[in-house]
C-alpha positions as MATLAB code, in Angstrom:
seq = 'MITVYRVLAGTVAALVGVQAASHAWASAGLGAYIMGGAVVDKSMMEDTGGPLPFPEVLGILIHGLNGGIVIPAVALALLVVSFFTRVPRALMWAAIVLGLVALQMTLGYAAHGMAVLAIFHGLNALLLLLAAVSALRNARRPVAASDVTPTNARGSVAV';
ca = [
       6.089    4.433  -19.347;
       4.719    0.917  -19.285;
       7.862   -0.237  -17.489;
       7.506    2.535  -14.894;
       3.858    1.563  -14.417;
       4.823   -2.085  -13.926;
       7.562   -1.202  -11.454;
       5.232    1.016   -9.429;
       2.450   -1.597   -9.365;
       4.934   -4.276   -8.302;
       6.355   -1.937   -5.682;
       2.918   -1.409   -4.137;
       2.443   -5.189   -3.971;
       5.881   -5.678   -2.397;
       5.267   -2.898    0.118;
       2.033   -4.579    1.207;
       4.222   -7.597    1.982;
       6.541   -5.359    4.009;
       3.469   -4.152    5.906;
       2.438   -7.684    6.819;
       5.979   -8.678    7.789;
       6.625   -5.594    9.908;
       3.313   -5.990   11.721;
       3.979   -9.680   12.404;
       7.481   -8.850   13.655;
       6.144   -6.154   15.988;
       3.318   -8.382   17.264;
       5.683  -11.264   18.003;
       8.090   -8.944   19.799;
       5.298   -7.374   21.809;
       4.051  -10.814   22.845;
       7.531  -11.890   23.928;
       7.991   -8.601   25.789;
       4.771   -9.105   27.747;
       5.455  -12.808   28.375;
       8.805  -11.738   29.833;
       6.927   -9.861   32.543;
       6.895   -6.366   31.084;
       3.873   -4.105   31.100;
       2.670   -2.069   28.149;
       0.881    1.133   29.043;
       0.371    4.595   27.629;
       3.589    5.970   29.143;
       5.675    3.268   27.434;
       4.106    4.035   24.062;
       4.676    7.785   24.449;
       8.261    7.553   25.725;
      10.539    9.199   23.170;
      13.833    9.049   25.044;
      16.185    6.248   25.921;
      16.523    2.790   24.445;
      13.684    0.961   22.759;
      11.661   -1.190   25.177;
      12.089   -4.146   22.795;
      13.802   -4.213   19.387;
      10.716   -5.342   17.517;
       9.067   -1.994   18.267;
      10.804   -0.927   15.042;
       8.182   -3.036   13.257;
       5.522   -0.629   14.504;
       7.523    2.308   13.159;
       8.112    0.617    9.806;
       4.426   -0.275    9.529;
       3.363    3.297   10.279;
       5.826    5.060    7.983;
       5.421    2.599    5.136;
       1.630    2.638    5.319;
       1.239    6.336    6.027;
       3.807    7.802    3.639;
       5.570    5.377    1.285;
       2.650    3.330   -0.058;
       0.386    6.368   -0.604;
       3.198    8.150   -2.480;
       3.862    5.132   -4.719;
       0.121    4.634   -5.342;
      -0.252    8.298   -6.294;
       2.736    8.018   -8.643;
       1.109    4.920  -10.172;
      -2.042    6.930  -10.866;
      -0.075    9.778  -12.472;
       1.936    7.382  -14.650;
      -1.245    5.552  -15.687;
      -2.295    8.650  -17.647;
       0.777    8.289  -19.875;
       0.754    4.547  -20.515;
      -0.926    3.044  -23.512;
      -2.266    0.115  -21.528;
      -6.019   -0.479  -21.502;
      -7.528   -0.208  -18.018;
      -4.248    1.096  -16.533;
      -6.026    4.159  -15.168;
      -8.823    2.028  -13.743;
      -6.425   -0.282  -11.872;
      -4.314    2.620  -10.625;
      -7.436    4.388   -9.343;
      -8.574    1.205   -7.595;
      -5.144    0.845   -5.975;
      -5.151    4.466   -4.795;
      -8.730    4.172   -3.531;
      -7.876    1.040   -1.558;
      -4.796    2.775   -0.135;
      -6.969    5.674    1.032;
      -9.430    3.234    2.595;
      -6.544    1.326    4.187;
      -5.179    4.466    5.802;
      -8.626    5.455    7.039;
      -9.242    2.018    8.534;
      -5.774    1.907   10.088;
      -6.098    5.241   11.826;
      -9.747    4.675   12.802;
      -8.900    1.276   14.312;
      -6.990    3.061   17.072;
     -10.341    4.316   18.356;
     -12.507    1.379   17.297;
     -10.522   -1.861   17.343;
     -13.045   -3.893   15.333;
     -12.029   -1.872   12.254;
      -8.637   -3.601   12.380;
     -10.373   -6.682   10.944;
     -11.352   -4.691    7.861;
      -7.869   -3.122    7.773;
      -6.414   -6.610    7.386;
      -8.966   -7.710    4.800;
      -8.506   -4.513    2.795;
      -4.756   -5.170    2.731;
      -5.477   -8.392    0.849;
      -7.695   -6.510   -1.602;
      -4.949   -3.928   -2.079;
      -2.409   -6.665   -2.791;
      -4.799   -8.240   -5.292;
      -5.424   -4.898   -7.018;
      -1.703   -4.092   -7.257;
      -0.936   -7.525   -8.712;
      -3.871   -7.151  -11.121;
      -2.497   -3.775  -12.257;
       0.889   -5.387  -12.799;
      -0.571   -8.330  -14.716;
      -2.787   -6.051  -16.801;
       0.274   -4.060  -17.891;
       2.058   -7.225  -18.999;
      -0.513   -7.931  -21.673;
       0.487   -6.763  -25.135;
      -1.458   -3.752  -26.349;
      -3.726   -4.773  -29.214;
      -4.164   -2.329  -32.084;
      -7.918   -2.351  -31.469;
      -7.367   -1.152  -27.877;
      -5.572    2.036  -28.949;
      -7.822    4.922  -29.968;
      -6.453    6.688  -33.051;
      -5.739   10.375  -32.486;
      -4.984   13.240  -34.807;
      -2.021   15.614  -34.427;
      -3.810   17.684  -31.783;
      -4.433   14.664  -29.580;
      -8.202   14.559  -29.996;
      -9.950   11.410  -31.117;
     -10.040   11.001  -34.879;
     -13.507   10.642  -36.368;
];
């Protein structure tokens, strides 16, 4: 289970990188699209038929799906797996990661109505990356015998 925990923590960190890359790709494409003389308005953003207005609009889709579905699912799986690892503080780091993911989603969706929140969305992404890497690094430490609580056959703490 430690390996699964490590993989999930590393996956969250990598997916935060995908978030940054997809957003940068979309922003650069949007800038080039506008500099080419195009206009971005509500009707363009709501158009669901025909070709994409510019190819980099896929970055917006990737950012939304990855941040709204994939990362939360992986973070939740990390929390579940943390209950079965014998790594000290695994549950704590997994809970921090999941909490930061929830905050990230809240800030991301709220920023559509209050743009200043996008600043905190970006800063929280860095905290999320740091927490995921910390969870990964914490799981790489060998488990000391003093860190494991002895249990009896029923699973309760031995006295």
